[in-house]
GULUMVO-311052 format. One line per 4 residues: number of its first residue (from 1); their letters; for each residue z, y, x of N, C-alpha, C. Coordinates in Angstrom, 2 decimals. Each point is the difference from the previous one (the first is absolute). Layout:
N
NUM> a> Z/Y/X/Z/Y/X/Z/Y/X; ...
END
This chain:
314
1> mfar> 2.34/26.80/-22.85/-0.65/-0.48/0.91/0.69/0.30/1.79; 0.89/1.21/-0.27/1.36/0.85/1.69/1.01/-1.52/-0.31; 0.45/0.07/-0.86/1.39/-0.58/-0.37/-0.09/-1.05/0.56; -1.35/-1.08/-0.52/-0.48/-1.58/0.75/-0.20/-0.30/0.75
5> qsvl> -0.51/0.29/0.76/-0.06/1.07/1.67/0.74/-0.50/0.34; 0.96/1.11/-0.10/1.46/0.10/0.91/0.70/-0.86/-0.18; 0.02/-0.84/-1.78/0.50/-1.68/-0.05/-0.76/-1.14/1.57; -0.66/0.15/-0.32/-1.28/-0.77/0.34/0.49/-0.49/2.16
9> kqqs> -0.29/1.94/0.21/0.87/0.23/1.18/0.83/-0.60/0.31; 1.42/0.09/-0.52/1.31/-0.66/0.17/0.09/-1.19/-0.16; -0.62/-0.87/-1.05/-0.54/-1.79/0.01/-0.28/-0.09/1.42; -1.03/1.12/0.35/-0.25/-0.93/1.14/0.46/-0.15/1.67
13> rfar> 0.85/1.34/0.08/1.75/0.29/0.74/0.36/-0.92/-0.72; 0.16/-0.31/-0.19/0.97/-0.70/-0.70/-0.25/-1.78/1.03; -1.73/-0.06/-1.06/-0.12/-1.36/0.81/0.35/-0.44/1.41; -0.30/1.78/0.22/-0.19/-0.95/1.66/1.22/0.09/0.72
17> ltfv> 1.22/0.43/-0.85/1.34/0.21/1.08/0.70/-1.40/-1.37; 0.04/-0.57/-0.49/-0.10/-0.39/-0.26/-0.72/-1.56/0.93; -0.79/-0.33/0.47/-0.76/-0.84/0.66/0.21/0.02/1.72; 0.11/0.86/0.44/1.05/0.46/1.13/1.82/-0.26/-0.29
21> llma> 0.88/-0.19/-1.22/0.84/-0.53/-0.09/-0.24/-1.45/0.50; -1.01/-0.58/-1.19/0.17/-1.67/0.06/-0.44/-0.35/1.71; -0.53/0.66/0.54/-0.66/-0.19/1.40/1.50/-0.19/1.24; 0.47/1.14/-0.90/1.61/0.10/1.40/1.44/-0.63/-0.65
25> vafc> -0.52/-0.70/-1.42/1.80/-0.94/-0.25/-1.26/-1.73/-0.61; -1.01/-0.09/0.43/0.12/-1.41/-0.38/0.79/-0.90/0.32; 0.65/-0.07/0.76/0.88/-0.70/-0.40/1.94/0.06/-0.29; -0.63/0.99/-1.11/1.83/1.10/0.26/-0.52/-0.83/-1.91
29> pfsv> 2.05/-0.44/-0.21/-0.13/-0.07/-1.87/-1.80/0.51/-0.66; -0.11/-0.35/-1.06/-0.36/0.17/-0.80/0.19/1.49/-1.25; 1.02/0.51/0.13/0.49/0.81/-0.79/-0.15/1.02/1.38; 0.02/0.49/1.26/-0.48/1.15/0.51/-1.35/0.58/-0.96
33> vava> -1.63/-1.29/-0.49/-0.84/0.52/-0.09/-0.09/0.62/-1.27; 1.25/-0.94/-0.67/-0.05/0.10/-1.72/0.96/1.48/-0.23; 0.21/0.56/1.28/0.96/1.39/-1.09/-1.30/0.75/0.74; -0.89/0.48/0.88/-0.91/0.20/0.30/-0.98/0.63/-0.88
37> nakd> -0.27/-1.97/-0.71/-1.37/-0.20/-1.33/1.05/0.80/-1.33; 1.10/0.25/-0.13/0.25/0.55/-1.59/0.05/1.06/-0.50; -0.29/0.95/1.37/-0.71/1.69/-0.31/-1.45/-0.44/-0.75; -0.39/-0.81/-0.13/-1.59/-0.14/0.06/-0.01/-0.89/-1.51
41> dedp> -1.33/0.35/-0.86/0.41/-0.59/-1.28/-1.81/-0.01/-0.34; -0.29/0.33/1.20/-1.62/-1.27/-0.48/0.08/-0.93/-0.28; -1.43/-1.11/0.69/0.07/-1.04/-0.77/-0.20/-1.02/1.08; 1.92/-0.67/0.54/0.30/-1.33/0.58/-1.17/-0.05/1.16
45> rlkp> -0.69/-0.43/-0.59/-0.89/-0.87/0.67/-0.59/0.49/0.53; -0.14/2.17/0.01/-0.88/0.02/0.77/0.70/0.80/1.22; 1.55/-0.45/0.51/0.56/0.48/0.69/-0.28/-0.52/1.28; 0.07/0.25/1.02/0.14/-0.77/1.61/1.15/-0.74/0.23
49> rpvn> 0.01/-1.31/0.60/0.93/-1.13/-0.10/-0.76/-0.88/1.15; 1.10/-0.77/0.51/0.27/-0.81/0.79/-0.21/-1.05/-0.84; -0.43/-1.17/0.44/-0.42/-1.31/-1.11/0.25/-0.79/1.59; 0.61/-1.86/-0.67/-0.26/-0.63/1.09/-1.14/-0.71/-0.31
53> lktk> -0.66/-1.13/0.68/-1.13/-0.63/-0.23/0.76/-1.07/1.14; -0.29/-1.82/-0.72/-0.16/-0.60/1.02/-1.51/-1.10/-0.64; -0.20/-0.38/1.59/-0.79/-0.49/0.11/0.24/-1.91/0.38; -1.47/-0.40/-0.58/0.37/-1.45/0.22/1.18/-1.19/0.26
57> dgme> -0.20/0.95/0.98/0.69/-0.53/1.57/1.78/0.04/0.06; 0.45/1.14/-1.06/1.22/0.17/0.37/0.40/1.14/-0.30; -0.56/0.96/1.01/-0.51/1.03/0.50/0.60/1.47/-1.13; 0.80/0.48/0.58/0.48/0.80/-0.97/0.09/1.30/0.52
61> lraf> -1.52/1.32/-0.49/-0.53/1.03/0.86/0.55/1.08/-0.98; 0.55/0.74/0.69/0.32/1.54/-0.21/-1.66/0.87/-0.33; -0.16/1.00/-0.98/-1.23/0.19/-0.41/1.08/1.61/-1.02; -1.35/1.15/0.16/-0.02/1.09/-0.72/-0.90/-0.02/-0.75
65> yfps> 0.28/0.51/-1.06/-0.99/0.61/-1.38/-0.51/1.22/0.12; -0.34/0.15/-0.39/-0.78/1.94/-0.44/-0.23/-0.36/-1.43; 0.00/-0.28/-1.01/-1.00/-0.20/-1.20/-0.77/1.76/-0.20; -1.04/-0.76/-0.63/-0.90/1.66/-0.18/0.12/0.39/-2.08
69> dqkk> -0.72/1.28/0.10/0.20/0.14/-1.82/-0.96/-0.32/-0.95; -1.30/-0.10/1.21/-1.07/-0.71/-0.43/-0.32/-1.13/-0.23; 0.91/-0.72/0.21/0.78/-1.05/-0.54/-1.30/-0.58/-0.61; -1.05/-1.28/-0.66/-1.14/0.06/-0.14/-1.39/0.71/0.93
73> aatt> 0.36/1.29/0.70/-1.74/0.06/0.72/0.96/0.13/0.88; 1.12/-0.19/0.65/0.75/-0.37/1.40/-0.82/-0.44/0.90; 0.17/0.14/1.04/-1.49/-0.36/1.11/1.88/-1.18/0.55; -0.56/-0.74/0.40/1.17/-1.31/0.73/-0.06/0.73/1.49
77> vilv> 1.69/0.17/0.64/-0.47/-0.45/1.49/1.26/-1.08/0.72; -0.51/-0.48/0.88/0.91/-0.54/0.61/-0.06/0.10/1.67; 1.41/1.34/0.58/0.02/0.02/1.05/0.65/-1.31/1.42; -1.27/-0.48/0.86/0.87/-1.21/0.48/-0.14/1.23/1.75
81> hewt> 1.52/-0.13/0.30/0.64/0.34/1.45/-0.32/-0.26/0.84; 0.37/0.62/1.24/-0.43/-0.97/1.64/1.00/-1.15/0.40; -0.20/-0.61/0.77/0.58/-0.72/0.21/1.18/0.01/0.53; 1.38/-0.35/0.32/1.61/1.06/0.02/0.11/1.13/-0.78
85> gqas> -0.96/0.11/-0.98/0.31/0.99/-0.42/0.20/0.13/-1.78; 0.25/0.83/-0.35/0.46/-0.40/-1.70/-0.86/1.31/-0.55; 0.23/-0.43/-1.50/-0.70/1.31/-1.08/0.64/1.47/-0.54; 1.67/0.35/0.93/0.52/1.04/-0.56/-0.72/1.42/1.24
89> pyyk> -0.57/-0.63/0.71/-0.53/1.25/0.46/-1.27/0.73/-0.89; -0.38/-0.59/-0.60/-1.37/0.59/-0.14/0.01/0.41/-1.62; 1.98/0.18/0.01/-0.07/1.14/-1.51/-1.03/1.14/-0.51; -0.08/0.74/1.37/-0.73/1.56/-0.58/-1.41/-0.97/-0.23
93> lvsa> -1.10/-0.83/1.04/-1.00/-1.17/-0.68/-0.10/0.15/-1.71; 0.86/-0.98/-0.34/0.60/-0.70/-1.23/-0.36/1.11/-1.20; 1.08/1.23/0.34/0.45/0.94/-0.81/-1.37/0.94/-0.55; -1.21/-0.53/1.41/-1.29/1.16/-0.81/-0.33/-1.33/-0.19
97> lnea> -0.03/-0.82/-0.45/-1.36/-1.02/-0.27/0.61/0.21/-1.33; 1.68/-0.28/-0.41/0.66/0.05/-1.21/-0.07/1.51/-0.84; -0.61/0.35/0.84/0.74/1.46/-0.89/-2.39/0.24/-0.71; -0.35/-0.34/1.50/-1.91/0.23/-1.05/-0.44/-1.53/-1.47
101> gcav> 1.13/-0.85/-0.22/-0.29/-1.05/-1.14/-0.13/-1.06/0.77; 0.59/-0.30/1.45/0.29/-1.40/0.42/1.51/-0.65/-0.43; -0.10/-1.11/-0.43/1.26/-0.66/0.01/-0.29/-1.24/0.82; 0.83/0.97/0.81/0.52/-0.90/1.65/0.86/-1.24/0.11
105> lapd> -0.36/-1.43/0.75/1.40/-0.48/0.76/0.01/-0.55/1.07; 0.60/0.36/0.95/0.93/0.31/1.52/0.64/-1.53/0.09; -0.08/-0.68/0.43/0.80/-1.08/0.26/0.61/0.02/1.91; 1.02/-0.99/-0.03/-0.20/0.15/0.88/0.10/-1.96/0.58
109> yrgh> -1.25/0.05/0.79/-0.27/-1.90/0.15/1.13/-0.09/0.48; -0.53/-1.29/-0.22/1.44/-1.29/1.21/0.25/0.31/1.24; 1.21/0.24/0.43/0.46/0.55/1.14/0.25/0.95/-0.23; -0.45/1.00/-0.60/0.09/1.53/0.20/1.12/0.41/-0.95
113> ggsk> 0.12/1.23/0.34/0.52/1.27/-0.67/1.20/-0.63/-0.52; 0.14/-0.09/-1.33/1.12/-0.76/-0.75/-0.11/-1.46/-0.18; -1.09/-0.43/0.48/-0.60/-1.35/-0.31/0.04/-1.16/1.40; 1.14/0.57/0.52/0.72/-0.97/0.95/-0.09/-1.08/0.30
117> syvn> 0.72/-0.12/-1.04/0.81/-1.88/-0.06/-0.50/-0.47/-0.97; 0.80/-1.52/-0.34/-0.26/-0.80/-0.95/0.77/-1.37/-0.28; 0.41/0.32/-0.63/1.14/-1.81/0.12/-0.58/-1.62/-0.22; -0.45/-0.47/0.28/-0.40/-1.35/0.47/0.38/-0.98/-1.21
121> lrgd> -0.83/-1.45/-0.22/0.11/-1.09/-0.57/2.25/0.02/0.20; 0.51/-0.26/1.25/1.43/-0.72/0.14/0.32/1.40/-0.46; -0.52/1.71/-0.84/1.23/0.45/-0.13/-0.06/1.05/1.09; 0.07/-0.03/1.49/0.29/0.65/0.90/-0.79/1.08/0.31
125> kidl> 0.35/1.45/-0.07/-0.75/1.62/0.14/-0.16/-0.01/1.74; -1.79/-0.32/0.39/-1.24/0.21/0.64/-0.47/0.99/0.44; 1.08/1.69/0.42/-0.95/1.35/0.53/-0.94/-0.86/1.26; -1.78/1.03/-0.73/-0.87/0.18/0.80/-0.57/1.03/1.23
129> dpsk> -0.50/-0.63/0.60/-0.17/1.24/2.09/-1.36/-0.29/-0.76; -0.58/1.73/-0.38/-1.38/0.10/0.05/-0.43/-0.13/2.08; 0.68/-0.45/0.50/-0.45/-0.48/1.48/0.61/-1.00/0.87; -0.28/-0.35/-1.33/0.60/-1.90/0.35/-1.24/-0.66/-0.77
133> msrk> -0.50/0.59/-1.41/-1.02/-0.25/-0.84/-1.19/-0.77/0.69; -0.70/-1.20/-0.58/-0.69/-0.46/0.21/-1.55/0.73/-0.96; -1.17/-0.93/0.65/-1.08/0.26/-1.42/-0.12/-0.40/-1.53; 0.94/-1.28/0.28/0.57/-0.57/-1.48/0.51/0.98/-0.88
137> paea> 0.70/0.65/0.06/1.24/0.94/-1.01/-1.36/1.37/0.58; -0.85/0.04/0.30/-1.16/1.55/-0.20/-1.08/-0.55/-1.07; 0.20/-1.74/0.53/-1.43/-0.05/-1.43/1.20/0.04/-1.40; 1.13/-0.70/0.15/0.50/0.05/-1.17/0.33/0.85/-0.62
141> gvam> 0.19/1.15/1.41/-0.23/1.50/-0.94/-1.79/0.21/-1.16; -0.01/-0.89/0.47/-1.48/1.01/-0.77/-0.37/-1.31/-1.12; 0.23/-1.03/-0.60/0.29/-0.87/-0.45/0.82/0.05/-0.72; 1.09/0.75/0.53/1.50/-0.10/-0.89/-0.10/0.45/-0.33
145> dlek> 0.66/1.27/0.79/0.57/1.12/-0.22/-0.69/1.14/-0.91; -1.86/0.14/0.71/-0.64/0.67/-0.91/-0.42/-0.13/-1.21; -0.01/-1.47/-0.45/-0.61/-0.92/-1.08/1.44/1.04/-0.46; 0.74/-0.71/-0.30/1.72/-0.10/-0.42/-0.22/2.15/-0.42
149> akgs> -0.37/0.53/1.11/0.11/1.57/-0.43/-0.59/0.06/-1.11; -1.62/-0.79/-0.22/-1.29/0.77/-1.08/0.42/-0.37/-1.39; 0.87/-1.50/0.60/0.85/-0.55/-1.67/0.56/0.62/-0.60; 1.24/0.92/0.51/1.40/0.83/-0.44/-1.42/0.72/-0.82
153> qkte> -1.14/0.82/0.01/-0.47/0.71/-0.30/-0.50/-0.52/-2.20; -0.66/-1.01/0.38/0.08/-1.22/-1.00/0.47/0.53/-1.22; 0.97/0.08/0.45/1.09/0.43/-1.73/-0.43/1.92/-0.08; -0.20/0.38/1.41/-0.08/1.51/-0.66/-1.05/0.31/-0.75
157> nnaa> -1.54/-0.43/0.53/-1.33/0.41/-0.73/0.44/-0.72/-1.23; 0.27/-1.10/-0.30/0.12/-1.15/-1.19/0.85/1.49/-0.95; 0.94/0.74/0.11/0.15/0.96/-0.34/-0.22/1.13/-0.45; -1.24/-0.79/0.88/-0.59/1.63/-0.70/0.53/1.62/1.58
161> ylnl> 0.60/-0.28/1.22/0.55/0.14/0.50/-0.65/1.20/1.07; -1.64/-1.14/0.63/-0.30/0.19/0.89/-1.69/-1.14/-0.22; -1.09/0.54/0.84/-1.20/-0.85/-0.31/0.33/-0.37/1.93; 0.26/-2.10/-0.52/-0.16/-0.42/0.62/-1.77/-0.42/1.00
165> nalv> -0.37/0.58/-1.00/-1.75/-0.27/0.67/-0.37/0.84/0.70; 0.55/1.13/0.42/-0.16/0.94/0.81/1.02/0.59/1.00; -0.20/-1.45/1.01/1.69/-0.12/0.88/-1.24/-0.07/1.19; 0.96/1.27/0.98/-0.50/0.70/1.29/1.87/-0.82/1.12
169> vvgv> -0.87/-0.11/0.93/0.63/-0.60/0.71/0.57/0.66/1.27; 0.85/1.35/0.14/-0.02/0.23/1.78/1.22/-0.89/1.26; -1.05/-0.10/0.36/0.92/-0.32/1.18/-0.08/0.98/1.13; 1.20/-0.48/0.90/0.52/0.29/0.73/-0.06/-0.63/1.40
173> gegs> -0.32/0.66/1.43/0.16/-1.20/1.19/-1.01/-1.46/-0.19; 1.16/-0.64/0.20/-0.07/-1.54/0.06/-0.29/0.06/-2.24; 0.87/0.70/-0.54/0.03/-0.19/-0.96/-1.74/0.25/-0.53; -1.18/0.84/0.80/-0.63/-0.52/-0.93/-1.31/-1.29/0.33
177> vlgs> 1.41/-1.00/1.00/-0.74/-0.72/0.15/0.26/-1.42/-1.45; 1.48/0.42/-0.45/0.27/-0.95/-0.19/-0.67/0.75/-1.42; 0.30/1.44/-0.25/-0.29/0.79/-1.60/-2.50/-0.63/0.37; -0.17/-0.18/0.96/-1.96/-0.54/-0.92/0.25/-1.87/0.63
181> lwam> 0.90/-0.27/0.22/-0.71/-1.41/-0.11/1.22/-0.35/-1.42; 0.54/0.18/-0.78/0.38/0.11/-1.21/-0.23/0.36/-0.48; -1.31/1.28/-0.50/-1.33/-0.22/-0.30/-1.01/-0.48/-0.24; -0.28/-0.60/0.92/-1.35/-1.20/0.44/1.52/-1.35/-0.92
185> rdws> 1.20/-0.44/0.04/0.30/-1.04/-1.28/-0.44/0.48/-1.25; -0.01/1.65/-0.46/0.22/0.38/-1.61/-1.58/-0.29/-0.13; -0.60/0.31/0.67/-1.09/-0.09/-0.21/-1.06/-1.78/0.33; 1.11/-0.69/0.09/-0.61/-1.53/0.12/0.28/-0.58/-1.68
189> fpsl> 1.55/0.80/-0.62/-0.28/-0.52/-1.38/-1.15/0.28/-0.80; -0.62/-0.87/-0.55/-1.06/0.48/-1.42/0.91/-0.15/-1.17; -0.87/1.17/-0.67/0.62/-0.45/-1.47/-0.24/-0.72/-0.59; 1.26/-1.30/-1.28/-0.18/-0.66/-0.49/-0.52/-0.05/-1.30
193> gsvk> -0.75/0.24/-0.65/-1.07/0.30/-1.07/0.28/1.40/-0.50; 1.28/-0.07/-0.78/0.27/1.67/0.02/1.61/-0.35/0.60; 0.63/-0.56/0.56/1.19/0.59/1.05/-0.20/0.56/1.35; 0.51/1.30/0.09/-0.87/0.52/0.83/1.52/-0.50/1.25
197> qgqd> -0.64/-0.28/1.44/1.35/-1.03/0.89/-0.47/1.02/1.49; -0.96/0.98/0.35/0.10/0.91/1.23/-1.22/0.52/-0.15; -0.42/0.91/1.02/-1.54/0.44/0.37/0.63/1.06/-0.80; 1.43/0.81/0.56/0.56/1.07/-1.17/0.05/1.08/1.50
201> vkal> 0.37/-0.11/0.97/-0.84/0.57/1.11/-1.12/1.40/0.27; -0.23/1.16/-0.02/-0.76/0.09/-0.16/-0.66/1.67/0.86; 0.69/0.14/0.92/0.28/1.06/0.84/1.21/-0.65/1.82; 0.13/0.45/0.85/0.43/-0.16/0.73/0.53/1.42/1.26
205> vlis> 0.90/-0.12/0.18/0.14/0.93/0.65/0.86/-0.61/1.83; -0.47/0.90/0.80/0.81/-1.56/1.58/0.06/1.66/0.37; 1.58/0.14/1.02/0.64/1.26/0.02/0.53/-0.62/1.40; -0.60/0.57/1.00/0.00/-0.81/1.36/-0.14/-1.71/0.43
209> pekq> -1.23/-0.32/-0.07/0.06/-1.12/-0.58/0.45/-0.59/1.30; 0.37/-2.22/0.00/0.10/0.06/1.24/-1.22/-1.25/-0.28; -0.54/-0.31/1.10/-0.69/-1.49/-0.39/0.38/-2.22/-0.33; 2.14/0.84/0.34/-0.18/-1.20/-0.53/2.16/-0.22/-0.01
213> ikgl> 0.47/-0.57/-0.06/1.42/-0.63/-0.17/0.10/-1.09/0.65; 1.25/-0.11/1.01/0.01/-1.12/-0.76/-1.01/-1.16/0.63; -1.38/-0.05/0.84/-0.74/-0.21/-0.04/-0.73/-0.48/-1.74; -0.08/0.40/-0.19/-0.29/-0.03/-1.37/-0.99/1.26/-0.01
217> plep> -1.58/-0.15/0.25/-1.17/1.14/0.15/-0.25/0.37/-1.66; -0.11/1.42/0.26/-1.31/0.53/-1.49/-1.29/-0.30/0.51; -0.21/-0.58/0.59/-1.56/0.01/0.02/-0.95/-0.53/-1.21; 0.73/-1.43/-0.27/-0.01/-0.72/-1.06/-0.24/0.81/-1.34
221> alnd> 0.93/1.08/-0.30/-0.67/1.14/-1.00/-1.28/1.21/0.33; 0.19/0.66/0.99/-1.40/-0.07/0.90/-1.62/-0.34/-0.24; 0.22/-1.34/-0.47/-0.80/-0.63/-0.07/-0.27/-0.70/-2.04; 1.01/0.37/-0.08/-0.25/-0.02/-1.62/-0.50/1.00/-0.90
225> nnll> -0.82/-1.00/-0.43/-1.37/0.42/-0.99/0.31/0.53/-1.12; 1.21/-0.20/-0.60/0.83/0.56/-1.16/0.65/1.63/0.24; 0.80/-0.59/1.66/0.43/1.64/0.19/-1.13/0.79/0.79; -1.11/-0.24/-0.38/-0.91/1.22/0.43/-0.47/0.46/-0.65
229> qlpt> 0.25/0.15/-1.04/-0.60/0.55/-1.35/0.94/0.14/-0.53; 0.83/0.47/0.66/1.63/0.29/-0.67/-0.22/1.95/0.49; 0.26/1.05/-0.16/0.02/1.75/0.78/1.65/-0.57/0.59; -0.51/0.34/1.25/1.40/-0.29/1.49/0.03/1.96/0.74
233> miia> 0.92/-0.62/0.27/0.75/1.62/0.34/0.62/-0.56/1.51; -0.85/1.04/0.93/1.24/-1.09/1.27/-0.26/1.52/0.57; 2.14/0.04/0.09/0.62/1.68/0.75/0.29/0.13/1.50; 0.34/0.39/0.34/0.68/0.04/1.18/0.23/1.51/1.14
237> gdrs> 0.53/-0.46/1.21/0.36/0.89/0.81/-1.04/0.55/0.55; -0.68/0.57/0.37/-1.59/-0.15/0.94/0.24/-0.45/2.28; 1.83/-0.15/-0.52/0.53/-0.35/1.39/0.77/-0.61/0.40; 0.69/-0.57/-1.59/0.49/-0.62/-0.19/0.13/-1.56/0.32
241> pqas> 0.96/-1.30/0.39/-0.63/-0.98/0.92/-0.38/-0.62/-1.46; -0.05/0.59/-0.69/-1.09/-1.25/-0.88/-1.56/0.70/-0.39; -0.14/1.81/0.74/-1.23/0.08/0.18/-1.62/-0.91/-0.22; -0.15/-0.54/1.41/-0.53/-1.25/0.48/-0.60/-1.00/-0.49
245> earr> 1.28/-0.02/-0.69/-1.16/-1.67/-1.29/0.27/0.81/-1.61; 0.48/1.11/-0.07/-1.14/0.11/-1.60/-1.01/0.29/0.22; -0.44/1.36/1.28/-1.09/-0.60/0.29/-0.87/-0.60/0.12; 0.45/-1.13/0.60/-0.62/-1.21/-0.60/-0.11/-0.50/-0.83
249> masr> 0.74/-0.36/-0.77/0.62/-0.45/-0.98/-1.42/0.91/-0.97; 0.04/0.43/-0.01/-1.29/1.64/-1.02/-0.75/-0.65/0.25; -0.50/0.54/1.72/-1.44/-0.78/0.08/-0.38/-1.75/-0.54; 0.98/-1.08/0.04/-0.86/-0.62/-0.53/0.07/-0.26/-1.37
253> ieak> 0.89/0.66/-0.98/-0.51/-0.02/-1.93/-0.64/1.21/0.42; -1.13/1.02/0.33/-0.46/0.54/-0.30/-1.45/-0.40/0.18; -0.56/-0.93/1.32/-0.62/-1.30/0.03/-0.49/-0.74/-0.81; 1.72/-0.67/-0.45/-0.94/-1.39/-1.31/0.49/0.81/-0.68
257> kkrv> -0.08/0.92/-0.65/0.04/0.96/-1.32/-1.29/1.19/0.45; -0.96/0.16/0.79/-1.38/0.22/0.40/-0.45/-1.34/-0.55; 0.07/-0.88/0.93/-0.64/-1.45/-0.29/0.29/-0.35/-1.93; 0.66/0.08/0.36/0.26/0.12/-1.59/-0.96/0.07/-1.61
261> grge> -0.46/1.70/1.04/-0.16/1.39/-1.52/-1.38/-0.52/0.70; -0.74/-0.45/1.01/-1.12/0.20/-0.28/0.08/1.37/1.17; 0.64/0.30/0.89/0.23/1.56/1.10/0.35/1.08/-1.09; 0.74/-0.57/-0.58/1.22/1.32/-0.88/0.99/-0.91/0.29
265> vtgl> 0.99/1.37/0.24/1.23/-0.21/-0.29/0.92/0.76/-0.74; 0.72/-0.72/-0.90/0.53/0.46/-1.21/1.93/-0.43/0.59; 0.77/0.81/-1.00/0.93/-0.62/0.00/1.04/-0.12/1.27; -0.17/-0.11/1.15/0.62/0.94/0.32/0.07/1.40/1.19
269> tvkm> 1.10/0.50/-0.15/1.07/1.40/0.43/0.93/-0.63/1.57; -0.37/0.45/0.45/0.73/0.40/1.48/-0.09/1.37/0.43; 2.31/0.18/0.61/-0.11/1.21/0.10/0.97/-0.86/1.41; -0.33/1.09/0.56/0.37/-0.01/1.57/0.77/1.28/0.43
273> lasd> 1.70/0.33/-0.42/0.37/0.97/0.28/0.26/0.21/0.78; 0.21/1.83/0.75/0.76/0.47/1.08/0.87/-0.18/0.17; 0.37/-1.19/0.82/1.66/-0.89/0.11/0.40/-0.66/0.23; 0.99/-0.47/0.90/0.38/-1.51/1.35/0.46/-0.52/-0.71
277> ldhs> 0.79/0.93/-1.10/0.47/-1.21/-1.20/-0.51/-1.61/-0.45; 0.96/0.05/-0.66/-0.71/-1.95/-0.70/1.54/-0.31/-0.88; -0.64/-1.10/-1.64/0.90/0.00/-0.44/1.19/1.16/-0.81; 0.98/-0.45/-0.61/0.53/0.91/-0.57/0.68/1.84/0.20
281> elvt> -0.33/-0.03/1.63/-0.80/1.23/0.74/-0.92/0.60/-0.20; -0.87/-0.91/-0.10/-1.40/0.74/-0.48/-0.15/0.86/-0.97; 0.61/-1.36/-1.38/0.36/0.04/-1.52/0.72/1.27/0.15; 0.65/0.54/0.22/0.88/1.10/-0.43/-0.35/1.12/1.11
285> qvke> -0.09/0.32/1.00/0.26/0.81/0.70/-1.44/0.76/0.27; -1.09/-0.88/-0.32/-1.54/0.53/-0.06/0.16/0.80/-1.09; -0.39/1.55/-0.21/-0.17/0.35/-0.99/-1.50/-0.55/-1.02; -0.83/-0.42/0.33/-1.33/-0.65/-0.47/0.42/-1.27/-0.40
289> aipa> 1.02/-0.74/-0.08/-0.61/-1.72/0.43/0.41/-0.14/-1.48; 1.05/0.46/-1.09/0.23/-0.10/-1.45/-0.99/0.44/-0.72; 0.04/1.23/-0.33/-1.46/0.25/-0.41/-1.14/-0.47/0.25; -0.57/-1.20/0.87/-1.00/-0.49/0.39/-0.01/-1.16/-0.97
293> ivsf> 1.19/-0.48/0.38/0.22/-1.78/-0.62/-0.43/0.60/-1.59; 1.21/0.83/-0.39/0.05/0.07/-1.20/-1.56/0.54/-1.09; -0.38/0.80/1.12/-1.14/0.09/-0.41/-0.53/-0.89/-0.28; -0.52/-0.59/0.42/-0.80/-1.78/0.36/0.39/-1.11/-0.94
297> vtae> 1.34/-0.24/-0.35/0.41/-0.93/-0.62/-0.24/0.60/-1.94; 0.54/1.02/0.09/-0.72/0.54/-0.91/-1.54/0.32/-0.62; -0.92/-0.01/0.89/-1.49/0.65/0.15/-0.10/-1.59/-0.26; -0.01/-1.62/0.61/-0.60/-0.61/0.00/0.24/-1.36/-0.36
301> akgs> 1.28/0.17/-0.88/1.08/-1.12/-1.42/0.15/1.10/0.19; -0.51/0.16/-1.79/0.71/0.58/-1.25/0.76/-0.68/-1.42; 0.96/-0.78/-0.02/-0.29/-0.72/-1.25/-0.24/0.86/-1.05; 0.29/0.55/-0.27/-1.28/0.32/-1.17/-1.70/0.01/0.19
305> npkt> -0.70/-0.85/0.60/-1.20/-0.32/0.56/-0.89/-1.21/-1.48; -0.85/0.26/-0.13/-0.11/-0.94/-1.21/-0.19/-1.51/0.74; -0.70/0.42/1.58/-0.31/-1.05/0.58/1.10/-0.85/0.29; 1.79/0.61/-0.30/0.72/-1.00/0.71/0.83/0.37/-1.10
309> pwie> -0.22/-0.38/-1.29/0.91/-0.20/-1.27/1.24/-0.54/0.33; 0.90/0.41/-0.68/1.74/-1.16/0.07/0.16/-1.51/-1.12; 0.11/-0.37/0.48/0.05/-1.28/-0.79/1.47/-1.04/0.37; 0.11/-0.17/-1.03/1.12/-0.53/-0.12/-0.15/-1.04/0.65
313> rk> 1.38/-0.54/0.77/-0.45/-1.98/1.37/1.85/-0.25/-1.18; -0.86/-1.40/0.37/0.67/-0.96/-0.89/1.29/-1.02/1.35
END
């Protein structure tokens, strides 16, 4: 028994090391990653790896995927970083969620991180600058980038390596806007007979939330009846620039949940941490942040829950 625990700990440490290496060499030849992975004899589909996502409008997005050994019982998490940010600073959070049994996908949406350029119809390489991007690319981040992120997980779901029906969206800063609006979009797709099209998001985590991005407001998501039924966590530094917005948002959701629940508020967790930090600094430097997020995700969206059964996708 002790020997098995030792092997599992070694595999976990190696998986974390592999992910750090992937983050650092995402644009280097795959041979570097292959050398690292060559030492590991576990199921290759359980190895953390970079993935490329191509959207309907031709954007090529970089993402990082951390599979779970829980397979069909694995809660699925999509991390949506802040505007002008990228996924890589959230390694500690991704790793902690993965060690708790979650399958985690962390994409860089258009104009950010490793997704800053694309080739147009004339064959020209176009570089995107987030500071010059308008509302339209932000809307495309919802309709195309995050939709593609979820779509990429259908293959993993159908191979029984995760449960897409137990999906959690973790949004950071302006990513809270994108993630919430996409969750609202996901809930707008009803099932057609036995074919499940959407309604997979089962919980939301909003870290240092903002109220809008490039004029694209969070407000519609706060008023959406489907999202009001979802367990929602709001977490921010109590002296951070987002503190007042986090409190306002929590108050709005609480009031609406109370109305829907006839005076009872369920499914709302608010953590105002003693800090002036936000975004990745809040997550990585305030020790209470990651355990609180992991505890919420694993409690509120269980991949093994009979209420969220694994379903094969078309």
